[in-house]
C-alpha positions as a Markdown table, in Angstrom:
| # | Residue | x | y | z |
|---|---|---|---|---|
| 1 | Met | -21.8 | 48.5 | 62.4 |
| 2 | Leu | -23.8 | 48.4 | 59.2 |
| 3 | Leu | -20.8 | 50.8 | 58.0 |
| 4 | Leu | -18.2 | 48.4 | 59.3 |
| 5 | Gly | -19.3 | 45.0 | 57.2 |
| 6 | Ile | -20.2 | 47.3 | 54.3 |
| 7 | Leu | -16.4 | 48.2 | 54.7 |
| 8 | Ile | -15.4 | 44.9 | 55.2 |
| 9 | Gly | -17.4 | 43.2 | 52.5 |
| 10 | Leu | -16.1 | 45.9 | 49.7 |
| 11 | Gly | -12.8 | 45.2 | 50.9 |
| 12 | Leu | -12.9 | 41.6 | 50.3 |
| 13 | Ser | -14.4 | 42.0 | 46.9 |
| 14 | Val | -11.4 | 44.5 | 45.9 |
| 15 | Cys | -8.9 | 41.5 | 47.2 |
| 16 | Leu | -11.1 | 38.6 | 45.0 |
| 17 | Trp | -10.5 | 40.8 | 42.2 |
| 18 | Leu | -6.8 | 41.6 | 42.6 |
| 19 | Trp | -6.7 | 37.9 | 43.3 |
| 20 | Tyr | -7.5 | 36.5 | 40.0 |
| 21 | Thr | -6.7 | 39.8 | 38.2 |
| 22 | Ile | -3.0 | 38.7 | 38.9 |
| 23 | Gln | -3.5 | 35.1 | 38.8 |
| 24 | Phe | -4.9 | 36.0 | 35.0 |
| 25 | His | -1.8 | 37.7 | 34.0 |
| 26 | Arg | 0.1 | 35.2 | 35.0 |
| 27 | Tyr | -1.4 | 33.0 | 33.9 |
| 28 | Phe | -1.6 | 34.6 | 30.0 |
| 29 | Gly | 2.1 | 36.3 | 30.5 |
| 30 | Arg | 4.1 | 34.1 | 32.2 |
| 31 | Asp | 6.5 | 33.0 | 29.1 |
| 32 | Tyr | 6.4 | 36.4 | 27.7 |
| 33 | Pro | 8.9 | 39.6 | 28.2 |
| 34 | Lys | 6.9 | 41.7 | 31.4 |
| 35 | Arg | 9.3 | 44.3 | 30.4 |
| 36 | Lys | 8.3 | 45.6 | 27.5 |
| 37 | Tyr | 4.5 | 45.1 | 28.1 |
| 38 | Gly | 4.9 | 46.6 | 32.1 |
| 39 | Val | 3.7 | 43.6 | 34.5 |
| 40 | Val | 1.6 | 41.3 | 32.4 |
| 41 | Gly | 2.0 | 39.7 | 28.4 |
| 42 | Trp | -1.2 | 38.9 | 27.8 |
| 43 | Pro | -1.7 | 41.9 | 25.6 |
| 44 | Tyr | 1.0 | 39.9 | 23.4 |
| 45 | Asn | -0.2 | 36.8 | 23.4 |
| 46 | Phe | -3.6 | 37.9 | 22.5 |
| 47 | Ala | -1.6 | 39.2 | 18.8 |
| 48 | Lys | -0.2 | 35.9 | 19.0 |
| 49 | Leu | -3.5 | 33.7 | 19.0 |
| 50 | Lys | -4.6 | 36.2 | 16.6 |
| 51 | Glu | -1.9 | 36.1 | 14.1 |
| 52 | Arg | -1.9 | 32.6 | 14.5 |
| 53 | Gln | -5.4 | 32.4 | 13.7 |
| 54 | Gln | -5.0 | 34.9 | 10.9 |
| 55 | Cys | -1.9 | 32.1 | 9.6 |
| 56 | Leu | -4.4 | 28.7 | 10.0 |
| 57 | Glu | -7.1 | 30.9 | 8.3 |
| 58 | Gln | -5.2 | 31.6 | 4.8 |
| 59 | Gln | -3.8 | 27.6 | 4.9 |
| 60 | Leu | -7.1 | 26.8 | 5.2 |
| 61 | Phe | -8.1 | 28.9 | 2.3 |
| 62 | Ser | -5.4 | 27.7 | 0.3 |
| 63 | Leu | -6.3 | 23.9 | 0.4 |
| 64 | Gln | -9.4 | 24.6 | -0.1 |
| 65 | Asn | -8.3 | 26.4 | -3.3 |
| 66 | Leu | -6.1 | 23.5 | -4.1 |
| 67 | Leu | -8.7 | 20.9 | -3.5 |
| 68 | Glu | -11.0 | 23.3 | -5.7 |
| 69 | Asn | -8.8 | 23.2 | -8.4 |
| 70 | Ala | -7.4 | 19.4 | -8.3 |
| 71 | Pro | -7.8 | 16.8 | -11.1 |
| 72 | Leu | -9.8 | 14.3 | -9.1 |
| 73 | Gly | -13.0 | 14.9 | -7.3 |
| 74 | Tyr | -13.1 | 15.4 | -4.0 |
| 75 | Leu | -16.4 | 15.8 | -1.1 |
| 76 | Gln | -17.0 | 15.9 | 2.5 |
| 77 | Val | -19.8 | 14.4 | 4.4 |
| 78 | Asp | -20.4 | 15.5 | 8.2 |
| 79 | Glu | -21.7 | 12.1 | 10.7 |
| 80 | Glu | -25.2 | 12.5 | 9.0 |
| 81 | Asn | -23.9 | 12.2 | 5.6 |
| 82 | Gln | -25.1 | 15.3 | 4.4 |
| 83 | Leu | -23.1 | 16.8 | 1.7 |
| 84 | Leu | -20.8 | 19.1 | 3.5 |
| 85 | Trp | -18.5 | 20.0 | 0.2 |
| 86 | Cys | -17.5 | 19.0 | -2.8 |
| 87 | Asn | -15.3 | 20.5 | -5.3 |
| 88 | Leu | -15.3 | 21.3 | -9.1 |
| 89 | Glu | -14.3 | 18.1 | -10.6 |
| 90 | Ala | -16.5 | 16.2 | -7.8 |
| 91 | Arg | -19.6 | 18.4 | -9.3 |
| 92 | Gln | -18.7 | 17.2 | -13.2 |
| 93 | Met | -18.3 | 13.8 | -12.2 |
| 94 | Leu | -21.4 | 12.9 | -10.2 |
| 95 | Ser | -23.6 | 15.9 | -12.4 |
| 96 | Leu | -24.2 | 18.7 | -9.4 |
| 97 | Glu | -25.2 | 20.8 | -11.1 |
| 98 | Lys | -27.9 | 22.1 | -8.9 |
| 99 | Trp | -25.9 | 22.3 | -5.6 |
| 100 | Gln | -24.6 | 25.5 | -4.6 |
| 101 | Pro | -21.2 | 25.5 | -2.3 |
| 102 | Gly | -22.2 | 26.9 | 1.3 |
| 103 | Gln | -25.4 | 24.1 | 1.0 |
| 104 | Val | -26.1 | 21.2 | 3.5 |
| 105 | Arg | -28.3 | 18.6 | 2.4 |
| 106 | Leu | -28.6 | 15.0 | 2.7 |
| 107 | Leu | -25.5 | 12.9 | 0.4 |
| 108 | Leu | -28.4 | 10.1 | -1.1 |
| 109 | Glu | -30.6 | 13.5 | -1.9 |
| 110 | Val | -28.3 | 14.9 | -4.4 |
| 111 | Val | -26.6 | 11.9 | -5.5 |
| 112 | Arg | -28.5 | 8.4 | -6.6 |
| 113 | Ser | -25.2 | 6.2 | -5.9 |
| 114 | Tyr | -26.0 | 3.8 | -2.9 |
| 115 | Glu | -22.4 | 2.3 | -3.5 |
| 116 | Leu | -20.5 | 5.4 | -2.7 |
| 117 | Asp | -23.0 | 6.3 | 0.6 |
| 118 | Arg | -22.3 | 2.4 | 1.4 |
| 119 | Leu | -18.4 | 3.3 | 1.0 |
| 120 | Ile | -19.3 | 6.4 | 3.2 |
| 121 | Glu | -20.4 | 4.2 | 5.6 |
| 122 | Lys | -18.1 | 1.3 | 5.8 |
| 123 | Thr | -15.3 | 4.2 | 6.5 |
| 124 | Arg | -16.5 | 5.5 | 8.8 |
| 125 | Asp | -17.6 | 2.8 | 10.9 |
| 126 | Arg | -13.9 | 1.2 | 10.2 |
| 127 | His | -11.9 | 3.9 | 10.7 |
| 128 | Ser | -9.3 | 3.4 | 8.0 |
| 129 | Ser | -9.4 | 3.8 | 4.1 |
| 130 | Gln | -11.7 | 2.1 | 2.2 |
| 131 | Gln | -11.9 | 2.0 | -2.0 |
| 132 | Lys | -14.5 | 0.8 | -4.2 |
| 133 | Glu | -14.9 | 1.1 | -8.3 |
| 134 | Trp | -18.7 | 0.8 | -9.9 |
| 135 | Val | -19.9 | 1.9 | -12.4 |
| 136 | Phe | -21.7 | 5.4 | -11.6 |
| 137 | His | -25.0 | 6.3 | -13.4 |
| 138 | Pro | -26.5 | 9.6 | -13.3 |
| 139 | Ser | -29.7 | 10.6 | -12.6 |
| 140 | Cys | -31.3 | 12.5 | -15.0 |
| 141 | Glu | -35.1 | 14.5 | -14.2 |
| 142 | Asn | -36.6 | 13.6 | -18.3 |
| 143 | Ala | -35.6 | 11.7 | -21.2 |
| 144 | Glu | -33.7 | 14.2 | -23.0 |
| 145 | Ala | -31.1 | 14.7 | -20.7 |
| 146 | Met | -30.5 | 10.8 | -19.5 |
| 147 | Leu | -29.9 | 10.5 | -23.2 |
| 148 | Glu | -26.8 | 12.7 | -23.2 |
| 149 | Gln | -25.1 | 11.8 | -19.8 |
| 150 | Lys | -22.8 | 8.4 | -20.4 |
| 151 | Ser | -22.6 | 6.2 | -17.6 |
| 152 | Val | -18.8 | 6.2 | -16.3 |
| 153 | Val | -16.2 | 3.9 | -14.0 |
| 154 | Leu | -15.8 | 5.7 | -10.7 |
| 155 | Arg | -13.1 | 4.5 | -8.2 |
| 156 | Ala | -13.3 | 6.2 | -4.6 |
| 157 | Thr | -11.2 | 6.2 | -1.7 |
| 158 | Gly | -13.3 | 7.2 | 1.5 |
| 159 | Leu | -11.0 | 8.8 | 4.0 |
| 160 | Pro | -12.1 | 8.5 | 8.2 |
| 161 | Leu | -11.9 | 12.6 | 9.1 |
| 162 | Pro | -12.3 | 13.9 | 13.1 |
| 163 | Gln | -15.9 | 14.2 | 14.5 |
| 164 | Gly | -17.6 | 11.5 | 11.7 |
| 165 | Gln | -16.7 | 13.1 | 9.1 |
| 166 | Val | -15.7 | 11.4 | 6.0 |
| 167 | Gly | -13.6 | 12.7 | 3.1 |
| 168 | Val | -13.8 | 10.9 | -0.4 |
| 169 | Phe | -11.8 | 11.1 | -3.6 |
| 170 | Leu | -13.3 | 10.3 | -7.0 |
| 171 | Glu | -11.2 | 9.1 | -9.5 |
| 172 | Asn | -12.5 | 8.9 | -13.0 |
| 173 | Arg | -11.8 | 5.9 | -14.5 |
| 174 | Gln | -13.9 | 5.7 | -17.6 |
| 175 | Gln | -11.5 | 7.0 | -20.3 |
| 176 | Leu | -8.7 | 4.4 | -19.1 |
| 177 | Leu | -11.2 | 1.3 | -19.2 |
| 178 | Glu | -12.0 | 2.2 | -22.8 |
| 179 | Ile | -8.1 | 2.9 | -23.5 |
| 180 | Ser | -7.6 | -1.1 | -22.0 |
| 181 | Gln | -10.6 | -2.3 | -24.0 |
| 182 | Ser | -9.3 | -1.0 | -27.2 |
| 183 | Arg | -5.9 | -1.9 | -26.5 |
| 184 | Asp | -7.1 | -5.5 | -25.8 |
| 185 | Arg | -9.7 | -5.7 | -28.8 |
| 186 | Ala | -6.4 | -4.4 | -31.3 |
| 187 | Phe | -4.0 | -7.5 | -29.3 |
| 188 | Ser | -6.8 | -9.7 | -29.9 |
| 189 | Asp | -7.5 | -9.1 | -33.9 |
| 190 | Leu | -3.9 | -9.4 | -34.2 |
| 191 | Ala | -3.3 | -13.0 | -32.1 |
| 192 | His | -6.5 | -14.0 | -34.8 |
| 193 | Glu | -4.7 | -12.7 | -38.0 |
| 194 | Leu | -1.4 | -14.4 | -36.7 |
| 195 | Arg | -2.9 | -17.9 | -36.3 |
| 196 | Thr | -3.1 | -18.8 | -39.9 |
| 197 | Pro | 0.6 | -17.8 | -41.0 |
| 198 | Leu | 2.2 | -19.6 | -37.5 |
| 199 | Thr | 0.5 | -22.6 | -39.1 |
| 200 | Ser | 1.8 | -22.1 | -42.2 |
| 201 | Met | 4.9 | -21.4 | -40.9 |
| 202 | Arg | 5.1 | -24.6 | -38.5 |
| 203 | Leu | 3.7 | -27.0 | -41.7 |
| 204 | Val | 6.5 | -25.5 | -43.6 |
| 205 | Val | 9.2 | -26.1 | -40.7 |
| 206 | Glu | 8.2 | -29.7 | -40.2 |
| 207 | Thr | 8.4 | -30.3 | -44.1 |
| 208 | Leu | 11.8 | -29.3 | -44.4 |
| 209 | Gln | 12.5 | -31.9 | -41.1 |
| 210 | Asp | 12.3 | -34.4 | -43.3 |
| 211 | Arg | 14.5 | -32.7 | -46.1 |
| 212 | Val | 17.5 | -31.5 | -44.8 |
| 213 | Asn | 20.8 | -32.9 | -44.3 |
| 214 | Pro | 21.9 | -33.8 | -40.5 |
| 215 | Pro | 23.8 | -31.0 | -39.8 |
| 216 | Ile | 21.8 | -28.4 | -40.5 |
| 217 | Val | 18.0 | -30.2 | -38.8 |
| 218 | Arg | 19.3 | -28.7 | -35.5 |
| 219 | Trp | 18.4 | -25.0 | -37.0 |
| 220 | Val | 15.0 | -26.6 | -38.6 |
| 221 | Asn | 14.4 | -28.3 | -34.7 |
| 222 | Leu | 15.1 | -24.3 | -32.9 |
| 223 | Leu | 13.4 | -23.3 | -35.7 |
| 224 | Leu | 10.1 | -25.4 | -34.9 |
| 225 | Lys | 10.6 | -24.8 | -31.9 |
| 226 | Glu | 10.2 | -21.0 | -31.5 |
| 227 | Val | 7.6 | -21.1 | -33.9 |
| 228 | Asp | 5.8 | -23.5 | -31.5 |
| 229 | Arg | 6.8 | -20.9 | -28.7 |
| 230 | Leu | 4.7 | -17.7 | -30.9 |
| 231 | Ile | 1.7 | -20.1 | -31.4 |
| 232 | Asp | 1.3 | -21.0 | -27.4 |
| 233 | Leu | 2.0 | -16.9 | -27.0 |
| 234 | Val | -1.2 | -16.0 | -29.4 |
| 235 | Gln | -3.2 | -19.0 | -27.9 |
| 236 | Ser | -2.8 | -18.0 | -24.8 |
| 237 | Trp | -3.9 | -14.6 | -25.3 |
| 238 | Leu | -7.1 | -15.6 | -26.9 |
| 239 | Asp | -7.5 | -17.6 | -24.0 |
| 240 | Leu | -6.7 | -14.8 | -21.9 |
| 241 | Thr | -9.2 | -12.1 | -23.7 |
| 242 | Arg | -11.9 | -14.8 | -23.9 |
| 243 | Leu | -11.9 | -15.0 | -19.5 |
| 244 | Glu | -12.0 | -11.7 | -19.4 |
| 245 | Ser | -14.6 | -10.9 | -21.5 |
| 246 | Asn | -17.3 | -13.4 | -20.9 |
| 247 | Pro | -15.0 | -16.5 | -17.8 |
| 248 | Ala | -18.7 | -18.2 | -16.6 |
| 249 | Thr | -19.2 | -19.2 | -20.4 |
| 250 | Gln | -15.7 | -20.8 | -20.3 |
| 251 | Leu | -15.9 | -22.9 | -17.8 |
| 252 | Asn | -17.7 | -26.7 | -17.7 |
| 253 | Cys | -18.1 | -27.3 | -13.4 |
| 254 | Gln | -18.5 | -30.4 | -12.1 |
| 255 | Pro | -17.3 | -32.2 | -8.5 |
| 256 | Leu | -13.6 | -32.6 | -8.8 |
| 257 | Glu | -11.1 | -34.0 | -6.4 |
| 258 | Ile | -8.1 | -32.1 | -5.9 |
| 259 | Lys | -5.8 | -34.9 | -5.1 |
| 260 | Thr | -6.3 | -36.2 | -8.2 |
| 261 | Leu | -6.2 | -33.2 | -10.2 |
| 262 | Ile | -2.6 | -32.3 | -8.2 |
| 263 | Asn | -1.4 | -36.3 | -8.9 |
| 264 | Ser | -2.8 | -35.3 | -13.0 |
| 265 | Val | -0.5 | -32.5 | -12.7 |
| 266 | Trp | 2.8 | -34.5 | -11.0 |
| 267 | Glu | 2.5 | -37.0 | -13.6 |
| 268 | Ser | 2.7 | -34.2 | -16.9 |
| 269 | Leu | 5.6 | -32.6 | -14.9 |
| 270 | Glu | 7.6 | -35.2 | -13.5 |
| 271 | Pro | 10.4 | -35.7 | -16.3 |
| 272 | Ile | 11.7 | -31.9 | -15.8 |
| 273 | Ala | 11.6 | -32.5 | -12.2 |
| 274 | Gln | 13.2 | -35.4 | -12.2 |
| 275 | Arg | 16.2 | -33.7 | -14.6 |
| 276 | Gln | 16.6 | -30.9 | -12.2 |
| 277 | Lys | 16.1 | -33.3 | -9.1 |
| 278 | Val | 13.3 | -31.6 | -7.4 |
| 279 | Gln | 10.9 | -33.5 | -5.3 |
| 280 | Leu | 7.1 | -32.6 | -4.6 |
| 281 | Val | 5.6 | -33.0 | -1.3 |
| 282 | Phe | 1.9 | -33.5 | -1.0 |
| 283 | Thr | -0.2 | -32.8 | 1.7 |
| 284 | Asp | -4.1 | -33.5 | 1.1 |
| 285 | Thr | -7.6 | -32.6 | 2.8 |
| 286 | Asp | -9.9 | -35.8 | 3.2 |
| 287 | Asn | -13.0 | -33.8 | 1.9 |
| 288 | Gly | -10.8 | -31.8 | -0.6 |
| 289 | Trp | -14.1 | -31.9 | -3.5 |
| 290 | Ile | -14.6 | -28.7 | -5.4 |
| 291 | Asn | -17.2 | -27.8 | -8.4 |
| 292 | Ala | -14.7 | -26.9 | -11.0 |
| 293 | Asp | -13.6 | -27.1 | -14.3 |
| 294 | Lys | -10.9 | -30.2 | -14.7 |
| 295 | Ala | -9.6 | -28.7 | -17.2 |
| 296 | Arg | -9.1 | -24.8 | -16.5 |
| 297 | Leu | -7.9 | -25.8 | -12.6 |
| 298 | His | -5.5 | -28.2 | -14.5 |
| 299 | Gln | -4.0 | -25.5 | -16.3 |
| 300 | Val | -3.5 | -23.3 | -13.3 |
| 301 | Phe | -1.8 | -26.4 | -11.2 |
| 302 | Phe | 0.3 | -27.1 | -14.2 |
| 303 | Asn | 1.5 | -23.9 | -14.9 |
| 304 | Leu | 2.5 | -22.9 | -11.0 |
| 305 | Ile | 3.4 | -26.1 | -9.8 |
| 306 | His | 6.1 | -26.0 | -13.5 |
| 307 | Asn | 7.6 | -22.5 | -12.2 |
| 308 | Ser | 8.2 | -23.5 | -8.7 |
| 309 | Ile | 10.3 | -26.6 | -10.4 |
| 310 | Lys | 11.4 | -24.2 | -12.7 |
| 311 | Tyr | 13.2 | -21.9 | -9.8 |
| 312 | Ser | 13.7 | -24.1 | -7.2 |
| 313 | Pro | 17.5 | -25.3 | -7.3 |
| 314 | Ser | 18.3 | -28.7 | -7.3 |
| 315 | Asp | 17.7 | -31.4 | -4.5 |
| 316 | Gly | 15.1 | -28.5 | -3.5 |
| 317 | Val | 11.4 | -29.4 | -2.6 |
| 318 | Val | 7.9 | -28.0 | -3.7 |
| 319 | Arg | 5.1 | -28.1 | -1.2 |
| 320 | Val | 1.6 | -28.7 | -1.8 |
| 321 | Glu | -0.2 | -28.0 | 1.5 |
| 322 | Ala | -4.6 | -28.2 | 0.3 |
| 323 | Asn | -7.1 | -28.2 | 3.6 |
| 324 | Val | -10.4 | -26.9 | 4.3 |
| 325 | Asn | -11.0 | -23.3 | 6.4 |
| 326 | Ile | -14.0 | -21.8 | 7.0 |
| 327 | Pro | -14.1 | -17.9 | 7.3 |
| 328 | Leu | -14.2 | -16.4 | 11.0 |
| 329 | Asp | -17.6 | -15.0 | 10.4 |
| 330 | Asp | -19.1 | -17.9 | 9.7 |
| 331 | Lys | -18.0 | -20.6 | 12.3 |
| 332 | Asn | -20.5 | -20.2 | 14.2 |
| 333 | Gln | -23.8 | -20.8 | 11.4 |
| 334 | Asn | -25.2 | -24.4 | 11.0 |
| 335 | Glu | -24.9 | -23.8 | 7.0 |
| 336 | Ser | -20.7 | -23.3 | 7.2 |
| 337 | Glu | -19.9 | -26.1 | 5.4 |
| 338 | Ser | -21.1 | -24.3 | 1.4 |
| 339 | Leu | -19.6 | -21.2 | 3.3 |
| 340 | Ser | -16.2 | -22.8 | 3.6 |
| 341 | Leu | -13.3 | -22.5 | 1.4 |
| 342 | Leu | -10.3 | -24.4 | -0.3 |
| 343 | Glu | -7.1 | -23.3 | 1.0 |
| 344 | Ile | -3.9 | -24.5 | -1.3 |
| 345 | Asn | -0.7 | -23.4 | -0.1 |
| 346 | Ile | 2.6 | -23.8 | -2.9 |
| 347 | Ile | 5.5 | -23.4 | -1.6 |
| 348 | Asp | 9.1 | -23.6 | -3.5 |
| 349 | Ser | 12.4 | -23.8 | -1.8 |
| 350 | Gly | 14.3 | -20.8 | -4.6 |
| 351 | Val | 15.1 | -17.7 | -4.1 |
| 352 | Gly | 11.6 | -16.4 | -4.4 |
| 353 | Phe | 9.8 | -13.2 | -5.3 |
| 354 | Ala | 11.7 | -9.7 | -5.5 |
| 355 | Gln | 10.0 | -6.9 | -3.2 |
| 356 | Glu | 9.2 | -4.8 | -5.8 |
| 357 | Asp | 7.5 | -7.4 | -7.7 |
| 358 | Leu | 5.2 | -9.1 | -5.5 |
| 359 | Pro | 2.3 | -6.4 | -6.8 |
| 360 | Tyr | 2.2 | -7.2 | -10.4 |
| 361 | Ile | 3.1 | -10.4 | -10.7 |
| 362 | Phe | -0.4 | -11.5 | -12.2 |
| 363 | Gln | -0.2 | -8.5 | -15.1 |
| 364 | Arg | 0.0 | -9.7 | -18.0 |
| 365 | Phe | 3.3 | -9.6 | -20.1 |
| 366 | Tyr | 5.2 | -8.6 | -16.5 |
| 367 | Arg | 8.0 | -10.6 | -16.2 |
| 368 | Gly | 10.2 | -9.9 | -12.4 |
| 369 | Asp | 14.4 | -9.2 | -11.8 |
| 370 | Lys | 16.0 | -11.6 | -14.1 |
| 371 | Ala | 18.7 | -12.4 | -11.9 |
| 372 | Arg | 16.5 | -14.8 | -10.3 |
| 373 | Ser | 15.9 | -16.7 | -13.5 |
| 374 | Arg | 17.8 | -20.4 | -13.6 |
| 375 | Ser | 18.7 | -21.3 | -16.8 |
| 376 | Ile | 17.3 | -25.0 | -16.7 |
| 377 | Lys | 16.6 | -25.9 | -20.2 |
| 378 | Gly | 17.3 | -28.3 | -21.9 |
| 379 | Glu | 17.8 | -29.7 | -25.5 |
| 380 | Gly | 14.6 | -29.2 | -27.5 |
| 381 | Asp | 12.4 | -28.2 | -24.1 |
| 382 | Ser | 10.6 | -25.7 | -25.4 |
| 383 | Thr | 7.7 | -25.6 | -22.1 |
| 384 | Leu | 10.5 | -23.6 | -19.3 |
| 385 | Asp | 9.6 | -20.7 | -22.3 |
| 386 | Gly | 7.3 | -18.4 | -20.8 |
| 387 | Ser | 5.3 | -16.2 | -22.8 |
| 388 | Gly | 4.6 | -13.6 | -19.7 |
| 389 | Leu | 1.0 | -14.5 | -19.8 |
| 390 | Gly | 0.7 | -17.6 | -17.4 |
| 391 | Leu | 0.0 | -16.1 | -14.2 |
| 392 | Ala | -2.5 | -13.2 | -15.5 |
| 393 | Ile | -4.2 | -16.7 | -17.3 |
| 394 | Val | -4.1 | -18.1 | -13.8 |
| 395 | His | -5.6 | -15.3 | -11.9 |
| 396 | Glu | -8.6 | -14.8 | -14.9 |
| 397 | Ile | -9.2 | -18.8 | -14.6 |
| 398 | Leu | -9.4 | -18.5 | -10.1 |
| 399 | Ala | -11.5 | -15.2 | -10.6 |
| 400 | Ala | -14.0 | -17.3 | -13.1 |
| 401 | His | -14.6 | -20.1 | -10.2 |
| 402 | Gly | -14.3 | -17.1 | -7.6 |
| 403 | Gly | -11.4 | -17.4 | -6.1 |
| 404 | Thr | -7.7 | -15.7 | -5.4 |
| 405 | Ile | -4.5 | -16.4 | -5.4 |
| 406 | Lys | -2.0 | -13.9 | -3.6 |
| 407 | Ala | 1.9 | -13.9 | -3.8 |
| 408 | Met | 4.3 | -13.9 | -1.3 |
| 409 | Asn | 7.5 | -15.2 | 0.4 |
| 410 | His | 7.1 | -18.1 | 2.5 |
| 411 | Pro | 9.0 | -16.5 | 6.0 |
| 412 | Gln | 10.6 | -20.6 | 6.3 |
| 413 | Thr | 11.8 | -21.7 | 3.0 |
| 414 | Gly | 12.6 | -17.8 | 1.3 |
| 415 | Gly | 10.8 | -19.3 | -1.7 |
| 416 | Ala | 7.8 | -18.4 | -3.3 |
| 417 | Trp | 4.5 | -18.5 | -1.4 |
| 418 | Leu | 1.2 | -19.0 | -3.6 |
| 419 | Gln | -1.8 | -19.3 | -2.1 |
| 420 | Ile | -5.0 | -20.1 | -3.5 |
| 421 | His | -8.9 | -20.0 | -2.4 |
| 422 | Leu | -11.8 | -21.6 | -3.8 |
| 423 | Pro | -15.2 | -21.7 | -3.3 |
| 424 | Gln | -17.5 | -24.3 | -3.6 |
| 425 | Val | -16.2 | -27.3 | -1.5 |
| 426 | Met | -18.6 | -30.4 | -1.7 |
| 427 | Ala | -18.5 | -32.9 | 1.0 |
| 428 | Lys | -18.2 | -36.2 | -0.2 |
| 429 | Ser | -22.5 | -37.0 | 0.9 |
| 430 | Val | -23.1 | -34.6 | -1.8 |
| 431 | Val | -20.5 | -35.7 | -4.4 |
| 432 | Gln | -22.2 | -39.4 | -4.3 |
| 433 | Asp | -25.3 | -37.9 | -5.0 |
| 434 | Tyr | -24.1 | -36.0 | -7.3 |
| 435 | Ile | -22.6 | -39.1 | -9.2 |
């Protein structure tokens, strides 16, 4: 009986072994020809898997070699912000002479940049690409090295990766910034030099107006208009340069009611609007008071509403809507009033912006598609001649106030839609106490 039990157990073991072997062979050999490799095809599978692994390793090596020699810096951290790898360009940008490939260290230990660390955390938390630009100050061990190292402007783009890792592309913007500053200084110096001869030319033209015969007066008036355009262009460039260099000193802030400001702008533009048969529809908020520079904001809304009139058809409507918005994150806070924003929408009934122009609307000297422009200038009307700097100045004035502006096309009218957000909204009680 004992021998029979042993034989039965051995037979069951052999049967189980055979069953598992058959299942294993079926799983690995079901999709491949069996005649060439006998009953099963699993050797073919292992060969293909090995070939696939070698191919992936070769691709990984090629990508790593590409990143290592890329003109942009690249670094990668794990879920604990430990530096896993960075290329040569990143090591040079961040002054990582002592870090060697293969070392795994906390990023803040080798790169003293809290801006970079916060960008990585933000990218990981939001699971989306994030971008930040800041001035990076390389850390040095001694005073001599600190004098040699120069601060640079870096732009970083964080990309979320699997398993909580984050990849960061780095771009050195210092050289581009220096070129831009050098260009601005050159233009500013040129503008200063042009003011004196342009003023002299205007005086000469004004003198000629009273001394020429009537047939020639028309050409003298045209010359005067063009000289005024040049003077306005030079002055606009100087204003833009001053706003960019030190915006805070250019503002004289005081309590300002937005309704009064819009009405004042409309009174200045009403003759042009009547000639174009354009109507203004203004919707005001009860608490439309802000702390701002009256003259500068008058310049902002004069420019924007003037453009809306210029590109609106006859019998068109320009809508200006003002209301106070509270950010979503602040609605439950007790001090939400101080955190609220004044939103102003300016909407016309023209053809709107071309989609390819929208990203560049507020760049200096940028002009959109000429096909959307209409000639609505009257005799002697120089106010409709643009300099290409108006919207750039608008952007800088609003930025100096801590505000923003966005250009869109309105879904209902199809016309241009400019949306402004201004902070420092003031309650009526605060304004009365101030007055």
